[in-house]
Each structure stands twice: as C-alpha cells, then as structure tokens.
N, C-alpha and C positions, 0 to 999 in steps of 0.2 A: 392408492397404495404407496408406501414408502419405498424409496430406492435404496437397496443395499449394494455395497460395492465389494466384491471378491477382487495532429494539430495540437496540438498542445494549446488548448484554449482554456480560459479561466472557467468556463462553464463545465468543462470536463472534470476539473479538480474541485472547484468550490461551489458550484451551483450559484445561487444568488448569494453574493458575498455578505456574510454576517457583519453587523456593526460591532465594533470593539467597545466594550464597557471598560471604564477606568476605575471601577470600584476596588478598593483594597480588601483583601481577605487574609486572615491569619492562617499561617501554615508554617511547616518546618523550614527554617532558613537553609540557604544553599550550603551543602557540606563542603569539606575540603577536597573537592574534586579537581582534577587537572585535565583540561582539554588540550590535546595535541593535534594540530593539523598535519595529516599524513600526506595529503596531496592537494594541489590547487589546479583545477582544470583551466586550460588556456582558451578553450573555445575553438581550437583548431583541430588538428588531426588526432589529438588525445581525447577529444570528446567535450561535451558541454551539457550542463543541466541534468545531473543525476536525480531522478525522481523516485527511484525504487530502493528498497532496503537492500544493502549489500549482503553477501554470503561469505563466510569464512571457510577456507579449505586449504589445508596443506601449506600453511605459512603465507597465504595470499588472501587478499580481499577481492572478490569477484562481484561484478555488477554490470549495469547498463547505464548509458547516458542517452537521453532522448534526442540530443543534438550533437553537433560536431562530428568528428571523424573525417576520413578522407573524402567523403561525398556529402558531408553536412546532413546526414540522415540518422546519425546516432551510432553508437558503438556497443560492443561487449568488451569489457576491460578486465585486466588482472593487475593488482597492485601488490608487490612484495612489501609487507609492512615493516620489515627490518631495514631493507635498503631504500624503501620508499620509491622504488622504480616502477613506473607504470608500463604495461604492455597492452596494446590494443589487439585483442584476439580476433575481432571482426569489425569492419566498418560497413555499415549498411548502404546499399546503392539505391534503394527505392524499389526498383524492379530488376530482378524478380524476388529479391531476398527479403524486402521489407524496409520500413522506415519508422522512426519515432518509437523505439522500444521504451515504453514508460513503465513496464512491469519488471519485477525482479526475476530471479532465476530459481528453478527447481533443480534438484540434483538426484541422480540415481546412485546405486551402490558402487558403480565403477568410477564415479567422479565426474561423469558427463553432466552438462548443464542443459536445461530446456527452458525456452522462453517464447514470448510472443512479441510481435511488432504491431503497433496500433494502426499503422498505415502501410502502404507499399504492397509489394507482391504483384501477381499477374494482373489484378484488377484494381489495385490500390485500396483493398478492403482489409489488409492486414495479413500476417503470416504467423506460422508456428515453426520453430527451429530448434536444432541441437548444436551445441558447441562443446568440443572436448577441452580439457584444461590446457592442452597444447595449442588450441586455436583452430582445429578442424571444424568447419562449418557445414551443416547439413540442413537443407530446407526440407521440413517435414510436410508442411501443408500451406497452401495459399488460399485464403478465403475468396470465394468467387461468386457466391450467390447470397446476397444479404437477406433476401426474403425467406430463405430456408435455413441458412447456416448462422446468420448474424454477421456483424462486421464490427471492426474497431475493438479487438481484444485489448483490454487495459489492465487486467488483474493477473497476478502471478499464478502460474499453473500449480496444480497439486498432482503428485505422482504416487500411485499405490505401489505396494511391494511387487505386484505382478507386472508393473511397467506401464499401466494405463495412465493417461494424462487427462485431467479434468480442468475446465476453465470456463470463463464467461466472455461474452461480447457485450460491449456497452450499448451498441445499437443493433438494429436489424431484428430478424425473426418474423414470425407470422402475425404478431399482435401489434401492428402499426409501428414496428421498429423499436420496441421497448427493450430489446436485448434478449440474450439466450444463455443457457448453460449447455456445454458440450462435453463429449467424451472423444478422445482419440486413442484408439487401441488397435494394435496389429495393423497399422497403416489405414484404419477405417475411421472416418469421422461420423459421429452421430449427435444430432441435436436432442438433448434430454429435456429441455424446458424452454418454453417461450413465455416471457413475462407479459402479464396482462395488466390492465388498469388496476391501480391500487398497489402495484409493486413494479417498479420500472427502473431502468438504467443501472445495471450492476457494474459500478466502477471497480469494485474490489474482486479479487479472486476468491476461491473457496477454502473452507476449513473442513478437514476430514476428522471425524470423531466417532468412534464406535461403529465404523463401517457405514456412516452416513455423511452426507455433504451438507454444509451450512454456509450461508452467505448473507450479504447485505445488498439492498438496493438504495440508490441515492434519492429516489423519489422523482416526482414530476411536478414542476411548478405550475404547469398549465392545468393540472387537476387538483392542485393544493394537496398533494400527497408528499409527506415528509420523509418517506423511506420506510424500509422494513427489514426485519430479520426473517430469513426463510430457511426451510429445509427442502432440499431437492426431493421431489416425489409427493409433496403435500401441496394441495391446491391453495390453501389459505396460509398466509404468513404466520410464523410463530408470534411475531410482535410487529405492530404497525405504529410508527412514531407519530406524534401529534405536531412536532415542531416547536413545542412550548417547553415546559420544565423537564420533560423526559428526553429532550434532544430531537434532532432532525438531521436529514441528509448525511447518513453514515457513508464514508468514502473508503474506509479501510476494511480489510478482512478481519475475521473473528479468531479468537483463541479460546480454548476450553479448559475445564478442570475435570478432575475425576468424579466430581459430584453431580455432573450433568448440567453445568452452567456454561454459558457462552459470554465472552467479554469483548468489548469493542469501544470505539469512539464514534461520536456523532459530531459533525463539523459545525452545526448550528444548534440553535435552541439552548435550553438550560436556563436562560435569564431574559427571555423575551417572547414575543408572539411569533407566529409562524414565519420561518425564514430569517429570523433575527436572533442574535445571541452568539455567545462565544464557544458553544459546544460543551459536551459532557463525556465522561467515561461511564459506561453502563454495563450491567450484567443482566442477562436474560436466562431464566430457568427453562430448559428444554421441555420438561414434563408439564409445567403449568403455563408457560408463556408469559409469566410475570416478569416485569422489568424493574430493576433497582438502579437508581443513579448513584454512582460511587463518588463522583466529583463533578462539580459544575465550574467551568472555567470562567474567570472574571476579566481576562485581558491582561491586566497588570496586577500582580507580578507573575502570575502563573502561566499565562499564555492564552492563545485563542486559535480557533479553527484547527483542531486536530484532524489530520487527513489520512492517517496511516494506521496499520494494525499495531496492537500491543504485543509485547513479548514478556515471557516469564524469566526469572532467575531461579536458582535452586532453592531459595528461601521463600518463594511464593510472592515476591514483589513483582509488580507490573511496571514496564518501562514503555515510554512512547515519546512522541514529539508533538509540538504545535507549530503550525506554519507561521503564525503571527503572534503578536503580544510578547509578554515578557518584559524585562527591565528596559529594553531598547526598542521593542516593537518588531523584532525580526525573528521571533519564534524561540522555542525552548526545547530542552530535553528534560523529561521529568521521570520520577519514580513514585509509584503509589504502593504503600505498604499494605499488608493484609488488614491492618486496623483502620485503613482509610486515610492515613497521613500522606499528603503529597509533598514531595521534596523536589525543588528545582535543582537539577544537576548543572545546567548551563543555560544562560540567556545569550542568544546570539546578538552580536553587535552590528552585524551587517558589513563588517570589515574583513580582515584577513581570516577570521574564524568561519565565515560563511553567513548565510541567511536563508530564511524560508525553507526549513527542512520538510518537504513533502514526504520524504522517506521515513520509515520507521527505523528502529535500531535493533541490533543483535547483541546479546550479552554472552561473554565467554565464561569458562569455568573459573577464572580468576576475578570475575566481577568487572572486567573492562567492558565498556559500552561503545560499540562501533556503529558509525552511521555516516550519512551523506547529507550535505546541505545543497539545495538546488541552485542557489545563487550565492552572491558574496564571493569572497576571495578576490580573484581577478575579474569577477563578474559572472563567472560560469559555473560556480559551485566548488565544493570542497569535499574531501573525505577526512573523517576525524575519528579519534578515539578518546573517550573520557575514562581516566584511570581513577580507581577508588583511593580514598585516603589510606596512607600506610600507617 
C-alpha cells in the first residue's frame, strides 16, 4: 500500500569514485554571469566545509557546516548577504547535541529551521534539532537504537504543513543496516521503511509530491547495485539504475514537475561500465517508471560527479552543481534548459572562488544563484552568488 501524508568519508559522498573522462562535448558557452564570493570560511569558530545547499530567508543565507565551530563538530550559520557578516547560530558539541551536520535545513511557517546531525548525540548515532533564526537551539531527538531507528541521518528533512518531519538514515535499520525512512511528529519517532537488498544507503533526503514521499538510494557496491528511485510505501523501486548509460549512485534528493515526473542527478555512470563514469541528469516518470537521461556529463568542460539535488527557476530551467570536472577540475555550476541545452554558469578554479561544491544551489526571484563550495577559498569552503547578465 502507498503511504499518503496528511565522518565525513569519501564513501558517504561519492561511493566508488568515478573516473573522469576528458572528452569534449559541444554545449552552450558560459554566459556573462558574475560570481561573487560572499564569505570565506576560516575553518575555526566560524565553521568549515559546508556540504549542504543553503537557505535564503529574511535577508540572510542560512546553512550548516560539517566541521569547524567552537568545538570542531560543525555549525549552523547565518550570513547577512548585504553586510557579508556571518553569525554562528549554534556550534555543535558532539554530545548531546550532535556533530557533522552534513544536511541542509528545512523551515516552518514561523521561520524556524530543522535539521539533522550525522553523528553525535547521546549514543553518537546522530540527532534531530530545531534552531530559531535568532539562534535558540532545541534538541528534538537523539538516535539511540540503530537496529530499529537507523543511524547517520545525512539528508535534508522534509516538513509537511501539519509540522511532521520526514527524513532518512544512511545506515541502520532491520535489513542489515541498509538505512531507513522515518517520521517525527508530535515528538514521536516512527520508522516507516527499512531498506532491503536491491535498494540501500539513502544518502539523500526525501521529496514530497502529491502527498507522497520519493527518494533515492546510493546503492551497494558489495551487491553490484547502482542505486534506485523509490516511493515510500511501495516494496519495489520505481526505477533501478544499472550504473551504465542510465547512471548510477544517485546521492541527491529529487525534484518534481506537475506532469508526474521526478528529476535528479546520478554521481556515476553515463559513459562507462558499472561504477565508472561522470554521472548524468535524469528524469523518471512516476506512473510508468521509465527513465530518460537528460544530460551525460563528460568531465571537461561540463563537470563530473554531481552529488546534490537540482532546483527549478520560474522559467522551467534546472540548476545544479558537479563536485569535480569543469575547466579547472574543481567542479561547476550548471543550468539545463527545458530543451536540453546545458550551460556552464561557473567553473571553479580551486582558488578564492572555492572548489568541490557538494551542495546544490538555490535560485531567487531575480535569477541569482546562491550556493556553497565545500573547499577552496582559505581551504574550508565559500559561500557565493552568481548574478545573471544585465
């Protein structure tokens, strides 16, 4: 029955690292975009290594860093994008509040933020928390039983209008530790799904569409499973990747359209055998389970290893990032038009602009593209905005 809803290790992010192909492919040249570095993390009390897509709210950029902070366990930050002044709203201590927040923040109608920490808490299995825009921190839940609850929450939470929170754990659960989907509502934690062989390791958070939850699993190299797209409540995946031309190891969450399609990125596959390749952008039809590859990454110049969710603008263009590849090998920000034309908005140099953006981007009403690079700058990442041509 369908459900209706009223360590920071390289393995976590990339699985088996794909090989970069250096084949040139024709595409739209870089437009007259301008990248501005809003903030450079020092790696100290201000934070280090932002891995999650930032959130825009009330003149500020909000997000998490997986490292740094007063206790070197990560932070929740706010950056005023006019003054470029950063405020640390919370520094994680490890116990009892959590450590390594690698996921982004969900937000309620009152402006409060909700997130998860990958480690830390009472038993070092991760936590769920709330932070107000002013910095009031509330510990909502500490994962304590990996066998029944899961552990290592790594994906951004989804909040329904009723205030229920839904998320995933990367490990744990009853099926040999392959991960879970959970609900947190009215201070009650419920495990909704335990991943089984053939669909394992949900690195990404969930996507809510038409009162149903959808997500991706990264796959399991030990079983030669390249990942899947799933609907919570269905036993079988909507689509299972082969790891070849269709892509493999999807690490980011999904987005959807009004026609019943889901869109995402796969970090490997596309132009190689299982576990090899630079990744793809894909579409899966919910009704049929059919997959369509919208773009196959070549490494240079368009990028490689996309690890985050896509985002829409008002014109129906999709935006995202690649962690590697591009003109300098340090990743890209791209735009994919409805007609299938991919435009490189920025190729990271690995210098002051940043490098290896694991995070996705967010597009505002004026077409500005906001994001975070996990390294580069002073070595600990940057926050940036790409402004459209005037």
